[in-house]
C-alpha positions as CSV (number, residue, x, y, z in Angstrom):
1,M,21.8,30.7,36.7
2,T,21.4,27.1,37.8
3,T,20.2,26.4,41.3
4,S,22.2,24.3,43.7
5,N,20.1,21.2,42.9
6,G,20.9,21.6,39.2
7,T,17.5,22.9,38.1
8,R,17.0,26.1,36.1
9,I,14.6,28.9,36.6
10,Q,11.3,28.2,34.8
11,L,10.2,31.2,32.8
12,N,6.5,30.1,32.7
13,N,5.9,30.8,36.4
14,G,8.0,33.9,36.8
15,I,5.4,36.2,35.3
16,P,2.2,34.3,35.9
17,K,-0.1,36.8,34.1
18,A,2.0,36.7,31.0
19,F,1.9,32.9,31.0
20,Q,-1.8,32.8,31.6
21,A,-2.2,35.2,28.6
22,L,-0.2,32.8,26.4
23,L,-2.4,29.9,27.6
24,K,-5.5,31.9,26.8
25,M,-4.1,32.8,23.4
26,S,-3.4,29.1,22.7
27,E,-7.0,28.3,23.6
28,E,-8.3,31.1,21.3
29,V,-6.2,29.9,18.4
30,A,-7.3,26.3,18.9
31,G,-10.9,27.5,18.9
32,A,-10.3,29.4,15.7
33,G,-8.9,26.2,14.2
34,D,-12.0,24.3,15.3
35,R,-14.4,26.9,14.0
36,S,-12.6,27.0,10.6
37,G,-12.5,23.3,10.3
38,V,-8.8,22.6,10.8
39,D,-8.4,19.0,11.9
40,P,-7.1,18.8,15.5
41,V,-4.6,16.2,14.5
42,L,-3.1,18.6,12.0
43,M,-2.7,21.2,14.8
44,E,-0.9,18.6,17.0
45,L,1.4,17.7,14.1
46,V,2.3,21.4,13.8
47,K,3.0,21.6,17.5
48,I,5.2,18.4,17.3
49,R,7.1,19.5,14.2
50,A,7.9,23.0,15.7
51,S,8.9,21.4,18.9
52,Q,11.2,19.0,17.1
53,L,12.9,21.9,15.3
54,N,13.3,23.8,18.5
55,G,14.5,20.8,20.5
56,C,11.7,21.1,23.1
57,A,11.5,17.8,24.9
58,F,8.7,19.0,27.3
59,C,6.4,20.0,24.4
60,L,7.3,16.9,22.4
61,D,6.4,14.7,25.3
62,M,3.1,16.6,25.8
63,H,2.0,16.9,22.2
64,T,2.9,13.4,21.0
65,A,0.8,12.1,24.0
66,D,-2.0,14.4,22.9
67,A,-1.8,13.1,19.3
68,V,-1.9,9.5,20.4
69,K,-5.1,10.3,22.5
70,L,-6.6,11.8,19.3
71,G,-5.9,8.4,17.6
72,V,-2.8,9.3,15.6
73,D,-1.0,6.2,14.4
74,P,2.3,6.2,16.3
75,R,4.1,5.4,13.0
76,R,3.1,8.9,11.8
77,L,4.7,10.4,14.9
78,F,7.9,8.3,14.6
79,L,8.3,9.5,11.0
80,L,7.3,13.1,11.4
81,D,10.9,14.4,11.2
82,A,11.0,12.7,7.7
83,W,7.5,13.7,6.5
84,R,8.7,14.6,3.0
85,E,9.9,11.0,2.5
86,T,6.6,9.3,3.1
87,A,3.0,9.2,1.9
88,L,1.7,9.1,5.5
89,Y,0.5,12.7,5.6
90,T,-2.4,14.4,3.8
91,E,-1.9,17.3,1.4
92,Q,-3.1,19.7,4.1
93,E,-0.8,18.2,6.7
94,R,2.1,18.4,4.4
95,S,1.4,22.1,3.7
96,A,1.0,22.8,7.4
97,L,4.3,21.1,8.1
98,E,6.1,23.0,5.4
99,L,4.7,26.2,6.7
100,T,5.7,25.3,10.3
101,E,9.3,24.8,9.2
102,A,9.4,28.1,7.3
103,I,7.9,30.1,10.2
104,T,9.8,28.3,12.9
105,Q,13.1,28.9,11.1
106,L,12.5,32.6,10.2
107,P,15.8,33.6,11.8
108,R,17.6,31.5,9.2
109,T,15.2,31.8,6.2
110,Q,14.0,35.4,6.7
111,D,10.8,34.6,4.9
112,V,8.0,32.2,4.0
113,P,8.8,31.4,0.4
114,D,6.2,32.2,-2.2
115,D,5.9,28.5,-3.2
116,V,5.2,27.5,0.4
117,Y,2.6,30.2,0.8
118,E,0.9,29.3,-2.6
119,R,0.7,25.6,-1.7
120,A,-0.9,26.6,1.6
121,M,-3.5,28.8,-0.2
122,K,-4.5,25.8,-2.3
123,V,-5.4,23.7,0.7
124,F,-6.5,26.2,3.4
125,T,-9.2,28.8,3.5
126,E,-8.0,32.2,4.8
127,D,-9.5,31.4,8.3
128,Q,-7.7,28.0,8.3
129,Y,-4.4,29.6,7.2
130,Q,-4.8,32.2,10.0
131,A,-5.4,29.5,12.6
132,V,-2.5,27.3,11.5
133,G,-0.1,30.3,11.3
134,W,-1.1,31.5,14.7
135,M,-0.7,28.0,16.2
136,I,2.8,27.9,14.8
137,M,3.6,31.2,16.5
138,V,2.0,30.0,19.8
139,I,3.9,26.7,19.9
140,N,7.1,28.5,19.1
141,S,6.4,30.8,22.1
142,F,5.9,27.8,24.4
143,N,9.1,26.2,23.1
144,R,11.0,29.3,23.8
145,L,9.7,29.3,27.4
146,A,10.4,25.7,28.0
147,V,13.8,25.1,26.4
148,P,15.9,27.5,28.5
149,G,14.5,26.0,31.7
150,R,14.9,22.4,30.8
151,P,11.8,21.4,32.8
152,P,11.7,17.8,33.9
153,L,9.2,15.6,32.0
154,P,6.2,14.5,34.0
155,Q,6.2,10.9,35.2
156,S,5.0,8.4,32.6
157,S,1.6,6.9,33.3
């Protein structure tokens, strides 16, 4: 249902305790990433790539800005959709992006292929793999909250 002013219902504020729990889960997963030594830039790249695949403008806007604040070269953000075609990403980042694509597209792929999993195991510890995998699930949840509501982007600063 679209309201008379053309806006859609925003799922994130309809059940506030559920949304707060998702925010808390996101914080916990980010902390697990920090504790296990996952580069925060890698986590932002995961969020951006999943948001690209899911077509989530709101999350893309937020996480590309966050990546720039972390010092990511904008060129790496511009080319993220074509990451396989460049040498701009580390081996760990490439593995995380590949894993992001596999998990985000589970409805189509039905699996994380063995070769994708094996490459991840070569570059991540078990704790790092857990943190990256959980972050992929968290950002996909945020994407699924935002996309149906088409929230307006915040004003540029």
